[in-house]
C-alpha positions in Angstrom: -14.5 -32.3 -29.2 -11.3 -30.8 -30.3 -10.8 -26.5 -30.0 -8.4 -25.5 -32.7 -7.2 -21.6 -32.9 -5.2 -20.4 -36.0 -3.5 -18.0 -33.8 0.2 -18.7 -33.3 1.2 -21.5 -30.1 2.1 -19.1 -27.1 5.2 -21.2 -25.7 7.9 -19.9 -28.1 6.7 -16.4 -26.4 7.3 -17.8 -22.5 10.4 -19.6 -23.3 13.1 -16.9 -23.7 11.9 -15.1 -20.3 10.8 -11.9 -21.5 6.9 -12.2 -20.9 7.9 -13.5 -16.6 9.9 -11.0 -16.7 7.9 -8.0 -17.4 5.4 -10.3 -14.3 7.4 -9.8 -12.1 8.4 -5.9 -12.4 4.5 -5.3 -12.7 3.8 -7.7 -9.6 6.2 -5.4 -7.8 5.0 -2.1 -8.8 1.4 -3.4 -7.6 3.2 -4.7 -3.8 4.6 -0.9 -4.2 1.4 0.9 -4.0 -1.0 -1.2 -2.2 2.0 -0.7 0.3 2.6 3.1 0.2 -1.3 3.0 0.1 -1.9 0.6 3.6 0.8 3.3 5.5 -1.5 6.3 4.6 -4.3 4.7 5.7 -2.1 3.7 8.7 -1.1 7.3 9.1 -4.9 8.9 8.8 -5.8 6.7 11.2 -3.4 7.4 13.6 -5.0 10.3 16.2 -3.3 14.0 16.3 -1.4 14.4 19.3 -2.7 17.3 20.8 -0.9 20.6 21.8 0.4 21.4 25.1 -1.4 23.5 26.9 0.3 27.2 27.0 0.7 28.9 30.3 0.2 27.3 33.5 -4.1 27.9 32.8 -6.0 24.4 34.2 -2.7 22.8 36.4 -3.7 24.3 38.9 -6.7 22.4 40.8 -8.7 24.2 43.7 -8.6 21.2 45.7 -10.6 23.5 49.2 -13.5 24.3 48.0 
């Protein structure tokens, strides 16, 4: 069983390399976007550092009770 298409062959377009360059550029952009998303997810998962207490409340513990 043979299948024939009336469309021109795609090989002449690929031989110029422009398609390969465009695919590489799109892959690089996709990787950069995924990297940004990963960094945002990591930063969102990090616990916030509590602020240092002001004054001395809570620093003195009464041990003679």
